[in-house]
C-alpha positions in Angstrom: 0.0 0.0 0.0 1.0 3.6 -0.6 2.1 5.2 2.7 2.2 8.8 3.6 5.3 10.0 5.3 4.0 12.1 8.3 7.3 13.8 9.2 8.1 14.6 5.7 4.6 16.0 5.0 4.7 18.2 8.2 8.1 19.5 7.1 6.8 20.2 3.6 3.8 22.2 5.0 6.2 24.3 7.1 8.4 25.0 4.1 5.2 25.9 2.2 4.2 28.3 4.9 7.5 30.0 4.6 6.9 30.3 0.9 3.5 31.8 1.4 4.8 34.4 3.8 7.5 35.3 1.3 4.9 35.6 -1.5 2.7 37.9 0.5 5.7 40.0 1.4 6.5 40.5 -2.3 2.9 40.8 -3.3 3.2 38.4 -6.3 2.2 34.9 -7.2 4.8 32.2 -7.8 5.8 30.9 -11.3 9.0 29.3 -12.5 10.4 32.6 -13.7 9.3 34.7 -10.7 11.4 36.1 -7.9 10.3 33.4 -5.6 11.4 30.6 -8.0 13.8 28.8 -5.6 11.3 28.9 -2.7 8.5 27.0 -4.2 10.6 24.9 -6.5 12.9 23.8 -3.7 9.9 22.8 -1.6 8.4 20.9 -4.5 11.6 19.1 -5.5 12.3 18.1 -1.9 8.9 16.3 -1.8 10.0 13.8 -4.4 11.6 11.2 -2.2 13.2 7.7 -2.7 10.8 6.3 -0.1 7.7 7.3 -1.9 9.0 6.4 -5.3 9.8 2.9 -4.0 6.4 2.7 -2.4 4.6 3.3 -5.7 6.8 0.9 -7.6 6.4 -1.8 -4.9 2.7 -1.8 -5.5 2.7 -1.4 -9.3 5.4 -4.1 -9.9 4.1 -6.6 -7.3 3.4 -10.1 -8.4 -0.3 -9.7 -7.4 -0.8 -7.3 -10.3 0.3 -10.1 -12.7 2.2 -7.8 -15.0 -0.5 -5.2 -15.5 -1.6 -6.3 -18.9 -4.2 -4.0 -20.3 -7.7 -5.2 -19.8 -6.8 -7.8 -17.2 -7.4 -8.0 -13.4 -3.9 -6.8 -12.7 -4.3 -3.9 -15.2 -7.5 -2.8 -13.5 -5.8 -3.1 -10.1 -3.0 -0.8 -11.2 -5.6 1.7 -12.5 -7.4 1.7 -9.2 -4.2 2.5 -7.4 -3.4 5.4 -9.7 -7.0 6.6 -9.5 -6.8 6.8 -5.7 -3.7 9.0 -6.0 -5.5 11.4 -8.4 -8.4 11.6 -6.0 -6.1 12.4 -3.1 -4.4 15.1 -5.1 -7.8 16.8 -5.6 -7.2 17.5 -9.3 -10.0 18.2 -11.7 -11.1 15.0 -13.5 -10.4 15.1 -17.2 -11.7 11.8 -18.4 -15.1 11.0 -19.8 -18.3 12.3 -18.3 -16.6 14.3 -15.6 -14.6 11.3 -14.3 -10.9 10.6 -14.2 -11.4 7.5 -16.4 -11.6 7.4 -20.2 -12.8 3.9 -21.2 -12.0 2.6 -24.6 -12.0 -0.6 -26.6 -14.1 -2.3 -24.0 -11.8 -3.2 -21.1 -9.1 -0.5 -21.4 -9.0 2.8 -19.6 -6.9 6.0 -19.6 -6.7 8.0 -16.4 -6.7 11.8 -16.8 -6.6 14.8 -14.5 -5.9 18.5 -14.8 -4.1 21.1 -12.7 -5.8 24.3 -13.7 -3.8 27.1 -15.2 -3.8 30.6 -13.5 -3.1 32.9 -16.4 -6.3 34.4 -18.0 -4.7 34.3 -21.4 -2.9 30.9 -21.2 -5.0 28.7 -18.9 -7.0 27.3 -21.8 -3.8 25.9 -23.3 -2.4 22.6 -22.1 0.9 20.9 -21.5 0.3 17.1 -21.5 2.6 14.9 -19.4 2.0 11.2 -19.4 3.2 7.7 -18.6 1.8 4.3 -19.6 0.8 2.1 -16.7 0.3 -1.2 -18.5 2.8 -3.9 -19.2 2.8 -7.3 -20.9 1.3 -9.6 -18.2 2.8 -13.1 -18.5 4.4 -12.3 -21.8 3.9 -13.8 -25.3 6.2 -14.5 -28.2 5.1 -11.2 -29.6 5.9 -9.0 -26.7 8.5 -10.8 -24.5 12.1 -11.7 -24.9 11.3 -14.6 -22.5 10.9 -16.8 -20.8 7.2 -16.5 -21.3 4.5 -17.8 -19.0 6.0 -16.0 -16.0 4.9 -12.7 -14.5 6.6 -9.7 -16.2 6.4 -7.1 -13.4 7.7 -4.2 -15.6 9.3 -2.4 -12.7 11.2 -0.2 -15.1 8.7 -0.5 -18.0 6.8 1.4 -16.9 6.1 1.4 -13.1 9.2 3.7 -12.9 7.5 6.3 -15.1 4.2 6.1 -13.3 5.8 6.4 -9.9 7.8 9.4 -11.1 4.7 11.1 -12.5 2.7 10.4 -9.3 5.5 12.1 -7.3 5.5 15.1 -9.6 1.7 15.4 -9.1 2.2 15.2 -5.3 4.9 17.8 -5.5 2.8 20.3 -7.5 -0.3 19.9 -5.4 1.5 20.5 -2.1 2.9 23.9 -2.9 1.3 27.3 -3.6 2.6 27.2 -7.2 0.1 27.3 -10.0 1.1 27.1 -13.6 0.2 29.7 -16.2 -1.0 27.0 -18.6 -3.1 24.0 -17.5 -1.3 20.7 -17.1 -3.0 17.5 -18.2 -1.7 14.5 -16.4 -2.3 11.3 -18.3 -1.8 7.6 -17.4 -2.1 5.7 -20.7 -3.4 2.1 -21.0 -2.5 -0.4 -23.7 0.7 1.2 -24.8 2.2 -2.3 -25.0 -0.5 -3.3 -27.4 0.4 -0.6 -29.9 0.1 2.8 -28.2 -3.7 2.3 -28.1 -4.4 4.5 -25.1 -2.7 7.6 -26.3 -3.9 7.1 -29.9 -7.5 6.8 -28.6 -7.1 10.0 -26.6 -5.7 11.9 -29.6 -8.7 10.8 -31.7 -11.2 11.5 -28.9 -9.5 14.1 -26.7 -11.1 15.1 -23.4 -9.7 18.6 -23.8 -9.5 20.5 -27.1 -6.7 18.9 -29.1 -5.9 22.2 -30.7 -5.2 23.7 -27.3 -2.4 21.2 -26.5 0.9 23.0 -27.1 3.3 20.2 -26.2 3.4 16.6 -24.8 5.9 15.0 -22.5 6.2 11.2 -22.2 7.9 9.5 -19.3 8.8 5.9 -20.2 11.3 3.7 -18.4 13.3 6.1 -16.1 14.3 3.5 -13.5 17.8 2.5 -14.7 19.8 5.6 -14.6 23.4 4.6 -15.4 26.5 6.9 -15.5 24.1 9.8 -15.2 22.7 9.5 -18.8 19.1 10.6 -19.4 17.9 10.3 -23.0 15.7 13.2 -24.1 14.1 12.4 -27.4 12.0 14.6 -29.6 13.9 17.8 -28.9 13.8 18.6 -32.6 10.0 18.1 -32.9 9.7 21.8 -31.8 11.9 24.8 -32.6 14.1 25.7 -29.6 13.0 22.7 -27.5 16.6 21.7 -26.5 17.1 24.9 -24.6 13.7 24.5 -22.9 14.8 21.0 -21.7 18.2 22.1 -20.5 18.7 23.2 -16.9 21.2 24.7 -14.5 20.0 22.4 -11.7 20.8 18.9 -13.0 22.0 16.6 -10.3 25.7 16.0 -9.9 26.9 13.7 -12.7 23.6 13.7 -14.5 23.6 14.6 -18.2 21.1 14.8 -21.1 21.6 12.9 -24.3 19.7 14.9 -27.0 20.2 12.4 -29.7 18.1 12.6 -32.9 16.5 9.2 -33.0 12.8 9.7 -32.9 10.3 7.0 -33.8 7.0 5.3 -33.0 8.2 3.4 -29.9 6.1 5.0 -27.2 3.2 7.4 -26.5 5.0 10.5 -27.6 4.4 9.4 -31.2 0.6 9.7 -31.0 1.0 13.4 -30.3 3.7 13.9 -32.9 1.4 12.3 -35.5 -1.3 14.8 -34.5 1.1 17.7 -35.2 2.1 18.5 -31.6 5.7 18.9 -30.4 6.4 15.9 -28.2 9.3 14.6 -26.1 10.1 11.5 -24.3 12.5 10.9 -21.3 14.1 7.6 -20.9 17.1 6.1 -19.1 17.9 3.4 -21.7 17.1 -0.2 -22.6 18.7 -3.1 -20.7 18.9 -6.9 -20.6 15.8 -7.1 -18.5 13.6 -5.3 -21.0 10.3 -7.2 -21.5 11.6 -10.1 -19.5 10.3 -11.5 -16.1 13.5 -10.2 -14.6 12.5 -6.5 -14.8 12.0 -6.3 -11.0 12.2 -3.5 -8.4 15.4 -4.8 -7.0 17.2 -3.7 -10.1 15.9 -0.1 -10.2 18.0 2.9 -9.4 15.6 4.6 -7.1 17.9 7.5 -6.4 18.2 7.9 -10.2 14.4 8.1 -10.4 14.4 10.8 -7.8 16.9 12.8 -9.8 15.0 12.4 -13.0 11.7 13.3 -11.3 13.2 16.5 -9.9 14.6 17.5 -13.3 11.2 16.8 -15.0 9.3 18.7 -12.4 11.3 21.9 -13.2 11.1 21.5 -16.9 7.4 20.8 -16.9 6.8 24.0 -15.0 9.1 25.9 -17.3 7.0 24.7 -20.3 3.7 25.5 -18.5 4.9 29.0 -17.7 6.5 29.9 -21.0 5.2 33.0 -22.8 5.2 31.0 -26.0 6.0 27.4 -26.8 7.9 26.0 -29.8 6.4 25.6 -33.2 6.0 22.0 -34.5 8.5 20.4 -36.9 7.2 17.5 -38.8 10.6 17.0 -40.4 12.0 15.7 -37.1 10.8 12.2 -38.2 13.3 12.3 -41.0 16.3 13.1 -38.8 18.4 10.2 -37.6 21.6 9.7 -35.6 23.4 9.5 -38.9 22.0 12.9 -39.9 23.2 14.2 -36.5 26.7 12.9 -37.1 26.8 14.5 -40.5 25.4 17.8 -39.5 27.4 18.2 -36.3 30.7 17.1 -37.8 33.5 18.9 -36.0 36.1 21.0 -37.9 39.6 19.5 -38.3 42.4 20.7 -35.9 44.4 23.8 -36.9 47.8 23.2 -38.3 50.6 23.7 -35.8 52.3 27.1 -35.9 55.8 25.7 -35.1 57.9 22.8 -36.4 59.1 21.3 -33.1 57.7 19.2 -30.3 58.5 19.5 -26.6 58.1 18.3 -23.1 57.4 20.4 -20.1 59.9 19.9 -17.2 58.6 21.0 -13.8 61.1 22.3 -11.3 62.8 25.5 -10.1 63.1 26.9 -12.6 60.7 25.2 -14.9 61.7 24.7 -18.5 60.6 23.2 -21.8 62.7 20.5 -23.4 62.8 20.4 -27.2 62.2 16.8 -28.2 62.1 16.9 -32.0 62.7 19.5 -34.8 61.2 18.8 -38.2 63.5 19.3 -41.2 62.7 22.3 -43.4 60.5 24.1 -40.9 61.0 27.6 -39.5 62.2 26.0 -36.3 65.0 24.2 -38.1 65.9 27.4 -40.1 66.0 29.4 -36.9 68.6 27.0 -35.5 66.5 25.3 -32.8 68.0 21.9 -31.7 66.9 18.8 -30.0 67.9 19.0 -26.3 67.5 22.8 -26.1 65.8 23.9 -22.9 63.5 26.9 -23.3 63.4 29.0 -20.1 61.4 32.0 -21.3 59.2 33.1 -24.3 58.9 36.7 -25.3 60.6 37.6 -22.0 58.2 35.6 -19.8 59.7 32.9 -17.7 58.2 29.4 -18.1 55.8 29.1 -15.2 53.5 26.4 -16.4 53.0 23.7 -19.1 50.4 25.9 -20.8 52.4 29.1 -21.1 54.5 28.3 -24.2 51.5 26.9 -26.3 49.4 29.9 -25.2 52.0 32.4 -26.4 52.4 30.4 -29.6 48.7 30.6 -30.3 48.1 34.3 -29.7 51.4 35.9 -30.9 52.2 37.6 -34.1 55.3 36.3 -35.9 58.0 36.0 -34.8 58.4 35.1 -31.1 61.6 35.2 -29.1 62.8 32.1 -27.2 65.4 32.3 -24.4 67.0 28.9 -24.1 69.9 27.0 -22.5 72.0 24.8 -24.9 74.3 22.0 -23.9 77.9 23.3 -24.3 76.9 26.9 -24.5 78.4 29.2 -21.9 75.5 31.7 -22.0 71.7 31.5 -22.6 70.8 31.9 -26.2 68.0 34.0 -27.8 66.3 32.6 -30.9 63.8 34.6 -33.1 61.3 31.9 -34.2 58.9 32.8 -37.1 55.4 31.4 -36.8 53.1 30.0 -39.5 49.4 30.7 -39.7 47.4 33.4 -38.0 47.2 34.2 -34.3 44.4 32.5 -32.3 42.9 34.7 -29.6 39.8 32.9 -28.2 40.2 29.4 -29.7 36.6 28.6 -30.7 34.7 27.9 -33.9 31.0 27.4 -33.9 28.0 26.8 -36.2 24.4 27.7 -36.2 21.6 25.2 -35.7 18.5 26.5 -37.4 16.3 24.5 -35.0 17.8 26.3 -32.0 17.7 30.0 -32.8 19.9 32.3 -30.7 22.3 29.5 -30.0 25.4 28.0 -31.7 27.2 24.8 -31.1 31.0 24.4 -30.8 32.7 22.7 -33.8 36.3 23.3 -32.7 38.2 24.1 -29.5 41.9 24.8 -30.0 44.0 23.1 -27.4 45.7 25.4 -24.9 43.6 28.4 -26.1 41.7 30.5 -23.5 38.5 28.7 -24.4 40.1 25.3 -23.8 41.7 26.4 -20.5 38.2 27.5 -19.4 36.8 24.1 -20.0 34.6 24.6 -23.1 34.3 21.4 -25.0 33.4 20.2 -28.5 29.5 20.2 -29.1 28.9 22.6 -26.1 26.3 25.3 -27.0 26.6 29.0 -26.5 23.3 30.6 -25.5 24.4 34.0 -24.3 27.4 36.3 -24.2 28.1 38.5 -21.1 24.6 37.9 -20.0 22.9 39.0 -23.2 21.3 36.9 -26.0 22.5 37.2 -29.6 20.8 36.8 -33.0 23.0 34.1 -34.6 26.5 33.2 -35.4 27.4 36.4 -37.2 26.0 38.6 -34.4 28.0 36.5 -31.8 31.1 36.8 -34.0 30.8 40.5 -34.2 30.3 40.9 -30.4 33.2 38.6 -29.5 35.4 40.5 -32.1 34.5 43.8 -30.4 35.5 42.4 -27.0 38.8 41.1 -28.3 39.5 44.5 -30.0 38.9 46.2 -26.7 41.3 43.7 -25.0 38.6 42.6 -22.6 40.3 40.6 -19.8 37.4 38.2 -19.4 34.6 37.0 -21.7 31.6 35.3 -20.1 29.5 32.7 -22.0 26.3 31.0 -21.0 27.1 27.4 -22.0 24.8 24.4 -22.3 26.9 21.3 -22.0 25.0 18.0 -22.4 21.9 19.6 -20.9 23.6 21.5 -18.1 23.4 25.3 -18.3 26.3 27.1 -16.6 28.4 30.3 -17.0 31.9 30.0 -18.2 34.3 32.9 -17.6 37.1 32.8 -20.3 40.2 34.6 -19.1 42.0 36.3 -22.0 45.2 36.6 -19.9 48.2 34.4 -20.4 48.2 31.5 -18.0 50.2 31.4 -14.8 51.1 28.1 -13.1 48.2 26.0 -14.1 48.1 22.1 -14.0 47.9 20.3 -17.3 49.3 17.7 -19.6 53.1 17.8 -19.5 53.5 16.8 -23.1 52.1 18.2 -26.4 
């Protein structure tokens, strides 16, 4: 049975009371973008707990439900459990005839409820968030990888998604937050029989289909491994990747925005209806559609992390001034398309014709390892075994100083070096090939993510590389301001470089995590790094 956690609920109410007082003080309601964001959101996120997630899954994936096959005794028992949770939440019924239930095909039933929107102009629009609650029962040769004839509990598929959605509902109905748009919570039946529940709803919607702006599908989120969360469908709407990224991802958690998008779960029913739709998933595994998909193998803490992430993104979507336009061409884009479109640029040619090894010590120095014949280094008289102690008058203080100077300098540079057999240090003027590199970044526009560019090259040892910017990261803002495209960004960065700005600040999205990166344009001091190049 589902168990309330008294101490937790009392603590939650006390936190909620604090949020209420704060709201009255400021005289404004709470939404994701409002001044009180962290107050209500922290309260809501904290109410998603491992204990309650496990409680839900323990019921839904118990042997007594016999695998929750749609239309069976176990499937109906699962529906009753979810129905009681919706009644407890005091949401508005959104099924047929003023009930939570939408019957279809005789023995099947979707369960639907609405959290009413608060904005007079947006409350008649809907964000749909759903999870299918059925599974495959005892399995057949058509839906099981065997052995068949045994209960397939479907702990990950999809008791994990149902439990996560129930906790999201609990979180939203125990705070003072109210979304601008209405949120339709859906628990789909007969997904395993061919997406029947979501397809039926799209054909016979219980709220106006034209008012649905976006749909979010939670399917199999119980096996978080190495922090990876698959977010599919981000290209079904213009700008959706940015909406699904967050500065508050759990430590080690990252989002895989891959381009595979097909008819493998309930998101597809909405896509076919011309509605941007996403799915969230933690990946397939060897227990998929087997009797071994049991609760003992779930990552409950991972479910909590996914639930807290989804709660925030759901509210961001519900509170957005405007939601993304639909892209039907997303169905034609594949991982192969992604690899072709996001192909990185080749590395820049080296500016010098020698290799070296950094030697730590007092003083530090750089040992010349090889000198290529016919290069400017050979013509300048550089020799294997020379020890560089300064470059352009700057003593070697770190392994990154020499390559940083090589990148940014006009030709030539001056090397001060010690040579075996020489009585005095030598000075060598070394011409450089190619052009100076100041920032060390190349980028490209993605037409589906306006106002954003993705990184196609990071030059090793450049300021951008030292700041930690990586290939395929995305730039969303410069010095706290948005930009209009790659040319606008290039012009603004160029102006900062011309003014010798000491630091350039980028808002970076890296695998779904939004954070600010401060790129120092100063030469490096004693920084750790790879001692060889």
